[in-house]
C-alpha positions in Angstrom: -39.1 -65.6 16.7 -38.1 -62.7 14.5 -34.9 -62.6 12.4 -32.2 -60.1 13.5 -31.4 -57.4 11.0 -27.7 -56.3 10.7 -26.9 -52.7 11.8 -25.6 -50.1 9.3 -22.1 -50.5 7.9 -19.4 -48.3 9.7 -18.7 -46.6 6.3 -22.2 -45.3 6.2 -21.8 -43.7 9.6 -18.6 -41.9 8.5 -20.3 -40.6 5.3 -23.3 -39.4 7.3 -21.1 -37.5 9.7 -19.2 -35.8 6.8 -22.5 -34.8 5.1 -23.8 -33.4 8.3 -20.7 -31.3 8.9 -20.7 -30.0 5.3 -24.4 -29.2 5.4 -23.9 -27.2 8.6 -21.0 -25.3 7.0 -22.9 -24.4 3.9 -26.0 -23.4 5.7 -24.4 -21.2 8.3 -23.2 -17.7 8.2 -19.9 -16.5 6.7 -17.0 -18.4 8.2 -13.4 -17.2 8.8 -10.8 -16.8 6.1 -9.7 -19.7 3.9 -6.3 -21.3 3.9 -3.3 -20.7 1.7 -1.5 -23.4 -0.1 2.3 -23.6 0.4 4.4 -21.1 -1.4 5.6 -22.2 -4.8 9.2 -22.1 -5.8 11.0 -18.8 -6.7 11.1 -17.9 -10.3 14.4 -17.1 -12.2 15.6 -13.5 -11.8 13.9 -11.0 -14.0 17.3 -9.6 -15.1 20.4 -11.2 -16.6 22.7 -8.8 -14.8 22.5 -6.2 -12.0 19.5 -6.1 -9.8 16.2 -7.9 -10.6 13.2 -9.6 -9.1 12.3 -13.2 -8.3 8.6 -14.0 -7.6 6.7 -16.9 -6.0 2.9 -17.4 -5.6 0.3 -19.3 -3.7 -3.4 -20.0 -3.9 -6.3 -19.4 -1.5 -8.4 -22.5 -0.8 -11.8 -21.7 0.7 -15.3 -23.2 1.1 -18.4 -21.3 0.0 -19.2 -18.4 2.4 -15.7 -18.3 3.7 -13.8 -15.0 3.5 -10.8 -14.5 1.3 -7.4 -15.4 2.7 -5.5 -12.7 4.5 -2.3 -11.8 2.8 -0.8 -11.5 -0.7 -0.9 -14.1 -3.5 2.6 -13.0 -4.7 5.8 -12.3 -2.9 8.8 -10.6 -4.6 12.4 -11.0 -3.6 15.4 -9.0 -4.7 18.0 -10.9 -6.7 21.5 -9.5 -7.2 23.5 -10.6 -10.2 27.0 -9.4 -11.4 27.0 -5.9 -12.6 26.0 -5.3 -16.2 28.9 -4.7 -18.7 29.7 -1.1 -19.6 27.6 0.2 -22.4 24.8 -2.3 -21.8 21.3 -0.8 -22.5 19.3 -0.1 -19.4 16.1 -2.0 -18.7 13.8 1.1 -19.0 15.6 2.2 -22.2 15.0 -1.2 -23.7 11.3 -1.0 -23.0 11.0 2.4 -24.6 13.0 1.3 -27.6 10.4 -1.5 -28.3 8.0 1.3 -29.6 10.6 2.8 -32.0 9.2 2.9 -35.5 5.7 2.0 -34.6 2.8 4.5 -35.1 1.3 5.8 -31.8 -1.0 8.6 -30.8 -3.7 7.7 -33.4 -1.6 8.7 -36.4 0.8 7.0 -38.8 3.7 9.1 -37.7 6.5 7.2 -35.9 9.1 8.3 -33.3 12.2 7.2 -31.5 11.7 6.9 -27.8 13.9 7.4 -24.7 13.0 7.3 -21.0 11.4 10.4 -19.4 11.8 10.8 -15.6 9.9 14.0 -15.1 6.4 12.4 -15.0 4.5 11.9 -11.7 4.4 8.1 -11.6 8.0 6.8 -11.9 6.7 3.2 -12.4 4.8 4.1 -15.6 6.7 3.6 -18.9 7.0 7.3 -19.7 9.0 7.8 -22.9 10.1 11.1 -24.5 9.9 11.4 -28.3 13.4 12.2 -29.5 13.6 15.7 -31.1 10.1 16.7 -29.7 8.8 18.4 -26.6 6.3 15.7 -25.5 6.3 12.3 -23.8 3.9 9.4 -23.9 3.0 6.9 -21.2 2.8 3.3 -22.5 1.4 1.9 -19.2 3.3 0.2 -16.4 7.0 -0.7 -16.7 7.8 -4.3 -16.3 8.4 -5.6 -12.8 12.0 -5.2 -11.7 12.6 -1.9 -13.5 14.6 0.6 -11.4 12.3 3.4 -10.2 14.9 6.0 -11.3 18.6 6.0 -12.3 19.8 6.8 -8.7 17.0 5.0 -6.8 17.6 1.7 -5.0 13.8 0.9 -5.4 12.4 -1.4 -8.0 8.9 -1.2 -9.6 6.5 -4.0 -8.5 3.0 -4.0 -9.9 3.2 -0.3 -10.6 4.6 0.7 -7.2 8.2 1.7 -6.2 9.3 -0.7 -3.5 12.6 -1.2 -1.6 13.9 -4.4 -0.2 14.2 -5.0 3.5 17.2 -6.7 5.1 15.3 -10.0 4.5 15.5 -9.4 0.7 11.7 -9.1 0.3 10.3 -6.1 -1.6 8.2 -3.8 0.5 9.4 -5.4 3.7 10.1 -3.0 6.6 12.6 -5.4 8.1 15.8 -3.5 9.1 19.1 -4.5 10.7 19.4 -3.4 14.3 22.6 -2.0 15.8 23.8 -5.6 16.3 23.5 -6.4 12.6 20.6 -8.7 13.1 17.8 -8.4 10.5 14.6 -7.5 12.4 16.4 -7.6 15.8 15.7 -5.4 18.8 19.3 -4.5 19.8 19.3 -7.2 22.5 22.3 -9.3 21.2 24.8 -6.5 21.6 25.8 -3.7 24.1 26.6 0.0 23.5 29.9 1.4 24.6 29.5 5.2 24.9 32.0 7.3 26.8 34.1 10.5 26.9 37.9 10.6 27.0 38.8 13.6 29.1 42.5 13.0 29.9 44.3 16.3 29.4 47.6 14.7 28.6 51.0 15.5 30.1 52.7 16.4 26.8 52.0 17.1 23.2 51.8 13.9 21.2 49.8 10.7 20.7 47.6 9.5 23.5 45.4 6.4 23.6 41.7 7.0 23.7 40.1 3.6 23.4 40.5 0.1 22.0 37.9 -0.6 19.3 37.6 -4.5 19.3 37.0 -6.7 16.4 33.3 -7.0 15.6 32.5 -3.4 16.6 29.6 -1.7 14.7 28.3 1.8 14.4 31.6 3.4 15.4 31.6 7.2 16.1 34.1 9.6 17.5 34.1 13.4 17.6 35.6 16.4 19.2 36.0 20.2 18.7 39.6 21.3 19.0 42.8 21.7 17.1 43.8 18.2 18.1 43.5 15.3 15.6 42.0 11.8 15.9 44.3 9.1 14.9 43.5 5.5 14.0 46.0 2.7 14.4 45.7 -0.8 12.9 46.5 -4.0 14.8 49.9 -4.3 13.1 51.0 -0.9 14.4 50.5 1.0 11.2 48.4 4.2 11.0 45.3 4.6 8.9 44.7 8.2 9.8 46.8 11.1 11.0 49.8 9.0 12.0 53.5 9.8 12.2 52.8 13.5 12.8 51.1 13.9 9.4 47.5 15.1 9.0 45.4 13.0 6.6 42.9 14.6 4.2 39.2 14.2 4.9 37.6 11.3 3.0 36.6 7.7 3.1 39.3 5.1 4.0 38.9 1.3 3.7 40.3 -0.7 6.5 39.5 -3.6 8.9 36.6 -4.8 6.7 34.7 -1.5 6.7 34.7 2.1 5.4 35.9 4.8 7.8 34.5 8.2 7.0 36.8 11.0 8.3 35.6 14.6 8.3 37.1 17.9 9.5 34.9 21.0 9.5 36.0 24.7 9.5 34.6 25.1 13.0 37.3 22.8 14.5 34.9 19.9 14.6 36.4 16.5 13.6 34.4 13.3 13.3 35.1 9.7 12.5 32.3 7.2 11.5 32.4 3.6 10.5 29.5 1.2 10.0 31.5 -2.0 10.7 31.7 -4.7 11.7 35.4 -4.5 12.1 37.5 -7.5 11.1 40.4 -6.6 13.5 41.2 -4.6 16.6 41.7 -0.9 16.1 43.2 1.7 18.4 41.7 5.1 18.5 44.3 7.8 19.6 44.4 11.6 19.7 47.3 13.8 18.6 47.3 16.4 21.3 48.4 19.9 20.3 46.3 21.8 22.9 44.3 20.9 26.1 41.8 18.1 25.4 38.2 19.4 25.7 36.8 15.9 25.6 36.5 13.2 22.9 33.1 11.5 22.6 33.2 8.0 21.2 30.7 5.1 20.9 30.4 1.7 19.3 28.3 -1.4 19.6 29.7 -4.8 20.6 28.3 -8.3 20.6 27.5 -9.3 24.1 30.0 -12.2 24.1 32.8 -9.7 23.2 32.0 -7.1 25.9 33.7 -9.1 28.7 37.0 -9.6 26.8 36.9 -5.9 25.8 36.7 -4.8 29.4 39.6 -7.2 30.4 41.7 -5.8 27.5 41.2 -2.2 28.5 41.9 -2.9 32.2 45.0 -4.9 31.2 46.4 -2.0 29.3 48.3 0.4 31.6 47.3 3.5 29.8 49.5 5.9 31.9 52.6 3.8 31.2 52.0 2.6 27.6 51.1 5.8 25.9 53.2 6.2 22.7 55.9 8.8 23.3 56.1 12.1 21.3 58.9 12.4 18.8 61.7 14.6 20.1 59.9 15.6 23.3 61.0 14.3 26.8 57.9 13.0 28.7 57.2 14.7 32.0 55.3 13.0 34.8 51.8 14.4 35.3 51.2 16.4 38.4 48.0 14.5 39.2 47.3 10.8 38.6 46.0 10.2 35.0 42.4 9.1 34.7 42.0 5.8 32.8 41.0 6.5 29.3 37.8 4.4 29.1 36.0 5.5 32.2 32.6 7.1 31.6 32.1 10.4 33.5 28.7 9.1 34.7 30.5 6.5 36.8 32.1 9.3 38.8 28.6 10.6 40.0 28.0 9.6 43.6 25.3 7.1 44.0 22.1 8.3 45.7 20.8 6.7 48.9 18.7 3.6 48.5 15.3 4.5 47.0 11.9 3.1 48.0 10.1 0.9 45.4 8.1 2.7 42.8 4.3 2.3 42.5 3.0 -0.2 39.9 2.2 1.8 36.7 1.5 -1.0 34.4 -1.7 -1.4 32.4 -3.6 -0.1 29.4 -5.5 2.6 31.3 -2.2 4.1 32.6 -0.7 4.1 29.1 -3.8 5.8 27.7 -3.9 8.4 30.4 -0.3 9.5 30.0 -0.1 9.3 26.2 -3.2 11.5 25.7 -2.4 14.0 28.5 1.3 14.5 27.6 2.8 17.1 25.4 5.5 14.9 24.1 5.8 11.1 23.5 9.1 9.9 22.0 11.7 7.2 21.9 15.0 8.2 23.5 18.3 6.8 24.6 19.6 7.9 28.1 23.1 9.4 27.8 23.6 10.9 31.2 22.1 11.5 34.6 22.7 14.3 37.1 21.2 14.9 40.5 20.5 18.6 41.3 18.9 19.5 44.6 15.5 17.9 44.6 15.5 17.0 40.9 17.1 14.5 38.6 18.1 15.6 35.1 18.5 13.1 32.3 20.3 13.8 29.1 18.7 11.9 26.3 19.1 11.5 22.5 15.7 11.7 20.8 15.4 8.9 18.2 11.7 8.7 17.2 8.9 11.2 17.9 5.3 9.9 18.2 3.7 13.1 19.5 5.0 16.7 20.0 3.4 20.1 20.7 6.6 21.9 19.7 9.8 20.8 17.9 12.2 18.5 19.7 16.0 18.6 19.3 18.2 15.6 18.8 19.6 16.1 22.4 17.2 17.1 25.1 17.1 17.3 28.9 14.3 15.5 30.7 13.6 16.5 34.3 12.1 14.3 37.0 11.1 15.3 40.6 13.3 14.1 43.4 16.5 12.1 43.7 14.5 8.9 43.5 12.5 9.5 40.4 9.7 7.0 39.5 10.1 5.3 37.2 13.9 5.4 37.2 15.8 5.5 33.9 18.9 3.4 33.3 21.9 4.8 31.5 22.5 3.7 27.9 19.0 2.1 27.6 16.2 3.2 25.2 12.8 4.2 26.5 9.4 5.3 25.3 8.8 8.5 27.3 5.7 10.6 27.8 6.7 14.1 29.0 4.9 17.4 29.7 6.1 20.9 28.9 6.7 23.0 32.0 7.3 26.8 31.5 8.2 28.9 34.6 6.0 31.8 35.5 8.7 34.3 34.4 9.2 32.5 31.2 12.9 31.9 31.8 12.7 28.1 31.9 11.1 25.8 29.4 11.6 22.2 30.3 10.5 18.6 29.6 9.0 17.1 32.8 8.7 13.4 33.4 5.9 13.3 36.1 6.2 11.1 39.2 4.8 7.6 38.4 4.6 8.7 34.8 5.1 6.8 31.6 8.6 5.5 30.9 8.8 2.0 29.4 11.9 0.2 27.9 11.5 0.5 24.2 10.7 -2.6 22.2 8.8 -3.3 19.0 5.8 -4.4 21.1 5.9 -1.1 23.0 6.1 0.7 19.7 2.9 -1.1 18.5 1.1 -0.3 21.8 2.0 3.4 21.5 0.7 3.6 17.9 -2.5 1.8 18.9 -3.3 4.0 21.9 -2.7 7.2 19.9 -5.9 6.3 17.9 -8.0 6.4 21.1 -7.0 9.9 22.4 -9.9 12.4 22.3 -9.6 14.9 19.5 
């Protein structure tokens, strides 16, 4: 009877499997990209004061025949330190001064050097010889050097880059209207209305409450009246107590309020926000009110309390009284101050459902065959006979056969246009140019079952992608 021989050890099976996998990997065609190591720690700031750069790096680990990793080996971040003391030498000046007293240009002659900003590449160390009419380029400036005296950009590897809201150099991240970095305006709501109350007497009239947390505040009108802004403690920031304030920038409620008054009777008020307290926007009436446009953005959680506050305020009874003028009752009931004129438009009859227009083929068809493709915010809607007219604010143009204005009308056939556009929302629209036979009308037409999609970063990417596939 033969003697049983023991089987292979389990460790040999494991080694054989690893060798087989490695052999297949080495003998096959090119594989996908390698893998990055984790990012290293951020370096100290390149500057001891003012703005500078911090950098971190990573390495690409790949097997033979694998492609290089996708992405960058270095990442740069803006670092903000306390301002440099007065009289401190600027970073670019210091780099030019390093060549003072040293021979250059192939001769033994030496020069004193100061920065020169007239050269093509602002991230080269271009230095002017003091007392002479020439400059010399000593190569790239050091990373973290400001591109120019008034620029917010910094030089990184020979390129002028700006920081996004995430602090990374070269990032295109921007704050949305809600103040969120890289957001899509989905955490706040827009309040956009027109105050049309004519007023029963000359004096101060309430226009709207601007709640705490409001952003991107704007108010404007064209008349001899004056906008007034009252703080939460009852004191005036602008045009209070029958005194007209000079145009300029005013600091209040945690933000800067920019007040302008043009020669053409146009008066505007802007503030980036967010406000740290409630503000009350008023108008000092001296002549009939032609209408005051105002808008601001509110966090969604603050919109409900704002509506309750404006409804709780009895505007017709709590208007501040004019000094030395006896108030007279209005002949007609006063319109509440914060009602949008669009809410007074009668609602159309119920509309049938619109056809399904989703899909890549529909997007390609309308993008390529349209005269205009643009991002717009719907400001108003008006039903006229068998047409619907939308008033829109053009925000970003992707395609245009002729110039577009900031404010445009877009026409759609019927009182039940498809697709319908909702007030105060942003859309990506594809429109055609329609010129009447006698040349008296030149309009933007949104065809029935045309292309109108709620704007989003994803929709933006799809539009840019489909533009590449339109026939020349």
